[in-house]
Phi, psi and omega in degrees: 000128179285167188285351175259012176244156182205151175273351179279150174207162179263127177278167183297324178292322178295317178298318179297320178296318180294322181287342171291326176281320186232077187297337179272356182109172179202169178231123170268144182217149173212148179235155161245144190220174179277357180179197186250013182244102179302333180282348185233315188277173188238154176280136175239350177204135174236132172225143179214150176232123182252134174245120181280171179299337179267001178092006177288136182249126176229153184239159178224136179208137175210132162276148186233134172277113184280352180065017172224162177288135180284124180300139183302322186292340179273338183297326181298339180269304186267343176072017179258130181251166179305319183291340177287339189244357187298328180262002179283157178290157170284176196290334195301305183291314177303326179292316175301318180295323180295313180297324176293319178299324185292335177053031179064015176286158174302146180245139177230143176212168176266119192060057190294338178302323179288306184300313180290332176301318178295316182294321179291315181296316179296323177296319178297315183298324184257010177054046177260127179289131174251147186287156181278059183267164179268144183242134182234164188225118179291332176293312179298321181296310182295321178297318181296326182280324191252342187302132178064024176252155180293135180076018181290157174301156180298325175203186187241029171291155181300318181294321180293315180293325178297316177295320181299321181262012177059043176261115181286101190253131167265090192293149179068022162252118196303319182292324177294315181296325178297312180294323177297319176303314181292320180292323176295317178298318179296318179296319178293324182298330179293337183269349186246106181287328181271096186288331175294321177294322178300318179297319179296320182293330185258355184287139180246298178194171173254135186300331180292350179282353179276119172272122190297334179275309185294329187279343187237356180295121180240106185300138176299338176300335183251014186300325180291342179295327180302315181295320180295322178292318181296325180271004177059035179284148170292142184229142174252123183255140163259104194245121179290130179092007179296140176289338177270081186299133178075013184238128173284142191259111176280133183223157172250109187292145175248312179187166176253124189227147169277138174224160180304328180280357181123164181296145184227156166264115176268124188206159172275123175283120184285348176280327185246342185078006182261147173278130183223159175258122179254113181296126187300322183290349177264358177277111182283322177199168181206157174205155178292137181247118180291125184302324183291341182259352183277136178219130179304324181294325181290326186260000182289000000 
């Protein structure tokens, strides 16, 4: 089966549930990338599924040549090699085609801050206008409905939720992940009678809220941070506005992302175990933290 084909499909009841949330229609999207940092890494696959207001389903798919070597550690997830992408187009035209395909409909993805972060950053790099559409998140939606409830999923990863809802998923194939996102949203919608509340729970941001200068400015003072994030090194931050006053913050980096409030380092705080967004302009200094020397007791 090629990467633009799938055994998954949306049933009429699922489409009806989704249109109760999004009566004008919606677009589900998923990407595969060279890493976890939208500010640094590149898109290698885009897939989208559009549902019109009348329930018509259409798909969009493109493999992308990132013009860089695909890191070995990411291949184990998406299964795409350099030779798979050498004849694929570069990002500019497929990205223009995707925004045209979206028709300004609401967009939903699983952990959509990451997926849309890549699309927004690439649009910024190539000076491509993106539409002022609203972005929603199936992960945020399912967590809001199920967190701390009896019989809840073990976590809210796409693979876990797919198993929970008996969705046979070939994970990290973009078209499959897109359909799984939509099927999970449809399943959750059946549990939420208040659809306006459901929209509030799953809403992330509106693309027009991104200021093209403020959202992508990466200070040269922090240029070394990119390398530390790429090598997944533990990092100690001196962070302005930290709730842990007088305490340097040890973190495990996940990725560098654009947000309307400015670019952020998304990372696990090793003091709390929680994933947090650290605004780059509030990072006063940083240094690599040797894992063998780190101890929770020392940094508490």
